[in-house]
SELUM-642947 format. One record per residue (C-alpha): x, y, z. Coordinates in steps of 0.05 Angstrom, whole numbers, padded with zeros to 5 digits, always signed. Example, Ala and Ser with C-alpha at 12.3 -4.5 7.8 and 13.67 -1.06 7.14 Angstrom:
BEGIN
+00246-00090+00156;+00273-00021+00143;
***
This chain:
BEGIN
+02184-00693-00236;+02164-00765-00251;+02124-00768-00186;+02088-00703-00202;+02072-00728-00272;+02046-00793-00244;+02000-00758-00195;+01974-00709-00247;+01958-00765-00296;+01925-00807-00242;+01881-00751-00216;+01860-00728-00285;+01841-00799-00304;+01802-00809-00240;+01766-00743-00248;+01743-00761-00318;+01715-00827-00293;+01682-00795-00233;+01643-00738-00265;+01596-00706-00214;+01524-00731-00212;+01480-00670-00222;+01421-00654-00178;+01403-00674-00107;+01360-00729-00079;+01300-00714-00035;+01336-00732+00029;+01349-00675+00079;+01395-00693+00138;+01365-00686+00207;+01399-00653+00265;+01430-00701+00315;+01452-00686+00386;+01527-00679+00399;+01559-00748+00410;+01494-00783+00390;+01509-00858+00386;+01499-00887+00317;+01517-00950+00279;+01564-00964+00221;+01533-01010+00169;+01552-01039+00102;+01502-01029+00046;+01492-01084-00005;+01441-01114-00053;+01382-01097-00007;+01400-01033+00030;+01333-01032+00067;+01353-01091+00112;+01413-01057+00147;+01381-00988+00146;+01317-01014+00178;+01359-01051+00231;+01392-00985+00251;+01324-00956+00268;+01298-01020+00300;+01358-01019+00348;+01341-00949+00370;+01394-00908+00333;+01381-00841+00301;+01442-00840+00255;+01486-00884+00213;+01554-00888+00180;+01555-00920+00111;+01607-00968+00083;+01596-00966+00008;+01648-01013-00022;+01595-01060-00048;+01570-01004-00094;+01635-00985-00127;+01623-00980-00201;+01547-00982-00189;+01532-00911-00167;+01470-00883-00202;+01420-00828-00188;+01367-00883-00179;+01408-00917-00125;+01419-00850-00090;+01344-00837-00091;+01330-00907-00064;+01376-00895-00005;+01349-00825+00006;+01278-00852+00009;+01300-00905+00060;+01333-00853+00104;+01269-00813+00102;+01226-00874+00115;+01265-00894+00177;+01280-00822+00200;+01355-00831+00201;+01414-00785+00189;+01473-00809+00148;+01535-00778+00179;+01592-00806+00136;+01608-00851+00078;+01670-00895+00071;+01704-00936+00018;+01771-00972+00023;+01775-01010-00043;+01781-01032-00096;+01836-01084-00097;+01870-01129-00048;+01870-01110+00025;+01911-01147+00077;+01896-01123+00147;+01962-01143+00178;+02032-01118+00190;+02066-01157+00135;+02026-01143+00071;+01984-01085+00097;+02036-01031+00078;+02033-01053+00005;+01958-01064+00000;+01920-01014+00044;+01901-00943+00026;+01927-00893-00024;+02000-00900-00005;+02014-00961-00049;+02026-00939-00121;+01997-01002-00152;+01926-00988-00129;+01929-00912-00119;+01896-00891-00184;+01838-00940-00176;+01826-00917-00104;+01829-00844-00122;+01776-00858-00174;+01734-00896-00123;+01738-00839-00073;+01720-00786-00124;+01659-00826-00146;+01639-00838-00074;+01646-00764-00059;+01597-00748-00115;+01549-00802-00093;+01552-00778-00020;+01540-00707-00045;+01473-00729-00074;+01455-00754-00005;+01480-00691+00031;+01529-00734+00071;+01580-00686+00100;+01640-00733+00110;+01679-00779+00064;+01727-00825+00101;+01780-00876+00083;+01843-00910+00108;+01900-00873+00074;+01947-00930+00093;+02015-00938+00124;+02037-00866+00113;+02113-00864+00121;+02136-00835+00187;+02198-00810+00151;+02177-00748+00111;+02239-00759+00066;+02210-00825+00042;+02190-00815-00032;+02120-00843-00016;+02107-00788+00034;+02103-00727-00013;+02063-00770-00063;+02013-00787-00009;+02008-00714+00015;+01995-00691-00057;+01941-00744-00066;+01906-00727-00001;+01909-00653-00019;+01874-00666-00085;+01821-00710-00053;+01808-00658+00001;+01799-00604-00051;+01751-00648-00091;+01710-00661-00028;+01710-00587-00011;+01678-00573-00078;+01623-00622-00057;+01615-00588+00011;+01647-00646+00048;+01703-00661+00096;+01755-00713+00075;+01773-00755+00135;+01834-00799+00146;+01815-00858+00190;+01865-00873+00246;+01901-00939+00247;+01961-00952+00203;+01999-00888+00219;+02022-00856+00284;+01982-00795+00308;+02046-00754+00298;+02050-00774+00225;+01976-00759+00215;+01984-00691+00245;+02043-00677+00200;+02001-00695+00139;+01945-00649+00162;+01994-00591+00168;+02029-00607+00103;+01964-00613+00064;+01937-00550+00096;+01865-00558+00072;+01812-00535+00122;+01765-00593+00106;+01818-00646+00119;+01803-00681+00184;+01807-00745+00225;+01760-00804+00230;+01779-00829+00299;+01775-00904+00305;+01786-00914+00379;+01808-00987+00373;+01850-00984+00310;+01903-00942+00345;+01911-01000+00394;+01902-01057+00344;+01959-01030+00302;+02002-01015+00363;+02007-00941+00344;+01981-00903+00404;+01935-00902+00463;+01872-00866+00438;+01873-00817+00496;+01943-00795+00477;+01922-00792+00403;+01865-00745+00419;+01915-00698+00453;+01947-00689+00384;+01889-00698+00337;+01829-00675+00378;+01818-00609+00341;+01813-00646+00275;+01767-00704+00295;+01702-00701+00255;+01676-00772+00262;+01685-00829+00310;+01684-00905+00303;+01670-00931+00373;+01707-00997+00377;+01748-01032+00430;+01810-01076+00425;+01872-01106+00455;+01944-01090+00439;+01980-01136+00389;+02022-01192+00418;+02042-01222+00351;+02088-01180+00306;+02052-01208+00245;+01980-01195+00263;+01939-01138+00291;+01912-01138+00361;+01843-01167+00375;+01778-01128+00369;+01733-01141+00430;+01666-01120+00458;+01665-01047+00477;+01681-01040+00550;+01724-01103+00554;+01786-01077+00518;+01840-01025+00528;+01802-00963+00504;+01787-00914+00560;+01724-00886+00530;+01706-00837+00585;+01774-00803+00579;+01771-00802+00503;+01701-00771+00502;+01718-00721+00557;+01778-00696+00517;+01738-00693+00453;+01683-00654+00487;+01735-00604+00511;+01759-00596+00439;+01687-00581+00418;+01669-00646+00383;+01595-00647+00365;+01591-00704+00315;+01565-00775+00321;+01595-00835+00356;+01586-00893+00308;+01592-00964+00335;+01633-01011+00291;+01629-01083+00313;+01667-01129+00267;+01628-01193+00280;+01569-01222+00242;+01499-01249+00251;+01460-01252+00316;+01522-01243+00359;+01536-01176+00325;+01466-01152+00339;+01470-01174+00412;+01538-01141+00420;+01516-01076+00388;+01456-01071+00434;+01501-01080+00495;+01552-01030+00468;+01498-00978+00456;+01478-00981+00529;+01550-00977+00552;+01568-00917+00508;+01505-00878+00523;+01519-00886+00597;+01591-00861+00589;+01570-00802+00547;+01515-00783+00596;+01567-00780+00651;+01608-00727+00615;
***
């Protein structure tokens, strides 16, 4: 009973803070080809810089990370981004937030700091996701994505039903905004993620497949993961990596094509499951090296996709 009361109070509080923004911006999403390669970008003080770069590098679509805007969502900001998407003829395929609060991307403190599993930050992150859903709705972005966290593999763990209830409420809220709510792969095994999907039982709950995270967290080979989760994959982060060798820290992210991800097998299986969404490159470096790497990764992925 205490857990149910906690969740009810948290969700009501978040909903009050995240009242829907009325009306739509001028942006109308454009059709993209199935498995069209795009780029994940973080938007900040001057959103035109990263949005323009997406077009300059030859991409037709983009995946937004919006954590820098938490607490700053306004109709004016939505219109500014809508105008930029129109200006550069881009389609925004998904929006993601993972904050607020401390985030430790490792095996030691990650379970207590990442996602909506930890009780200490759950209410704030529910609030952030509801606000982001409303903001993405103004931009006609069809997918809201986040890391749900280290969901317990043991369904008898008290945190498991709390997490399922929270994900259910978030999925329902996104459904009212015409969106999918996507759990990004990484901290949980594919088996656990599939169990959550079945326990939540909301048709708009799906998977944001991060091809490298499954390896970086030592949870699964992505080809095997697609065997379980393929029917529910609705966005892809194309990323490569190496398996962890240190029980404290994640494996290493590397240039696409140089790690352990078997992209051709992953894409072949996803095509068989009917996946028609984007393939968004996520390269976690910075500066000129990131731009050079992304350009090389775009060529690699487009070649692989053309072969299937």
